[in-house]
N, C-alpha and C positions, 0 to 999 in steps of 0.2 A: 600559461595562454591554458587550456584545459584543455583534453584529449578527447573526438570525438566518441569514445568508446566510453563506458564505463562499467564495471563491474557491481553489481547490485548483493549485498549478502546478507541475508536475514537469520538471525540464529534466536532461540528462547532464554528465557533468561538464565537457563540454567549456562549458558555457551552450545548445546547441540545443533545442529545443523539443522534449515527450514528448508529454506530458499537460497537458490545461488545463482544467477545469471548475468550474461550479458546484455547490455541497456544502448542504444545508439542516443547521446545526448540530443534534444532538440532544442531548448531555449532557456533559460533562467531568469528571472524576473522576481516581482516582490514577492507572490507566491513561495517562488520556491526553485527547483530543477525538476524541467520536465525529461524525462527518460523514454524512449520508445523499444517495443520489443515487435519484430515479424515472427509470423505462422516461419516454423522451422526451426526457430533457437533452439540450440540446445543449452537444457540449463539441469537444474538438480533439486530435487523437492525431496524434504524429508531423507534427503540424503542417498535419493538413488536416482538414478541417471533418467530423463524427462526432455521429451521434446513441445515445444510450447504449441498448440493445434490453434490458437484462436491469439492475434497478435492484441498488442492494446497498450496503453500509453500509462504508467506511473506519474504521481508527481510525488519529491519526496520536499516534501518544506521546510523554511531553511532550521526553525523552531520549535514545530509543535510536534504532539504527541501522535501523530498518525501519519501515514500514507494512503495515497489516493490510488485505485486502482481503475480506469475508465475505461470500460469494452463496449467493442463493437458487434453488433446479435452475430452470428446466435445464442451468444451468451445471455442467460436469464436474469443477469443483475447488470445495469447499466455502468454503478459507480461500487467499489467496494474496498472499503475501508479498512485497514488493520489499523488497530491501536498498539500502538510503539514507544519505543521511549524516544527523545530527538532522535532525528539522524547525524551520524559521524563523519566526519570524509576523511580518507589517509590518502593524498594522491589521489588519482581514479578510480576510490575503491567506496563504497557510503557504505557500513556497516549501520544495522537495522535490530532492535532486539523487537522482536512479537510479543506483546502481551497477549493475545488469546482472545479478547473482544474484536468484534467487528461490527461494524455499520456498512450495510446496504442497502442500495436502491432497486426494486425491481423491473426491470425496463417494460413490461406489458401493464401491472397496474402501478407504478409511483409507487407500494411500495414502500416504507420504511422499513429495515427489520436492525435488531441488539441481537449480535449471532453469540456462541458460543460463549456463555454467562459461566457455565457449567463448567466450560476447560478451565475458563481465569481466577474462578476459585478453586478448582483442584490446585492449578501450577499456584494459585496466591499462596497457598499451604506447601506444598510440593518444596517451591523453590525460594520460598519466604521470600516475598515479595513485601518492599518497606512500607511502610507506613505511606508517607508521600506517593511513591510509585504509585498503588492501589488511587490513590486522592488524583495525582491526573488522571491517568488510565481511565477511570471512569468519570472527570468532568470531562477530556475528551469526545468520551462515546458518548454523553447527552450534548454534547453542542454541536456534534454533526449529525445525532438523530436532528435537531433542527434545523442545521446547513443543510441535509440534502433534500427537505421537504419545505426548503419556504422560501429557495429561489439566490441564495447565498453563490457567490463565485466563491471557488474554480466549480460549483457543482452543475451550474447552472448552463452553459454555455460554451464556456470559455476551452475547456477538453478537447472541443471537438475538429477543432481545425487545426490540433496537432495529432489525435486521432487519427484524421484523414491521409495522415501520411506514414504511416504504418502498414498499409495494404488491406488489402480484406484477407 
């Protein structure tokens, strides 16, 4: 039986620390594992101690090349997806490699943005991303640009019930 708490560990492709935080397991369904992070959660961001100021819900898909963060106001991004390698679970810790590309949907305008292409290119060269990783990352970003705009779940409304459980 999985525990109620999980540890979410993001690294960069070279193994360097990116993000690390505890989260409460909310649900597991055909989309993946839903976890929630409340305001005040101690975390690590780029190797530095941090405290989450705004709660969020993270969807960790079972086999996809992305994770999805769903945010309440006042965050300007309603949905923020990191392009990643597929999640790897070790007990109650999930390991995710962030591949720099991001896709977001702005709350106010609904604008879908592909972000950090320059960082992806820089790290692709510096860290030596293999060709299959580059192809999968770009393909995932392309699919997310469409899905965030066309009403596909989980990006339309499926996340709202989980977001309501993590507080304001």
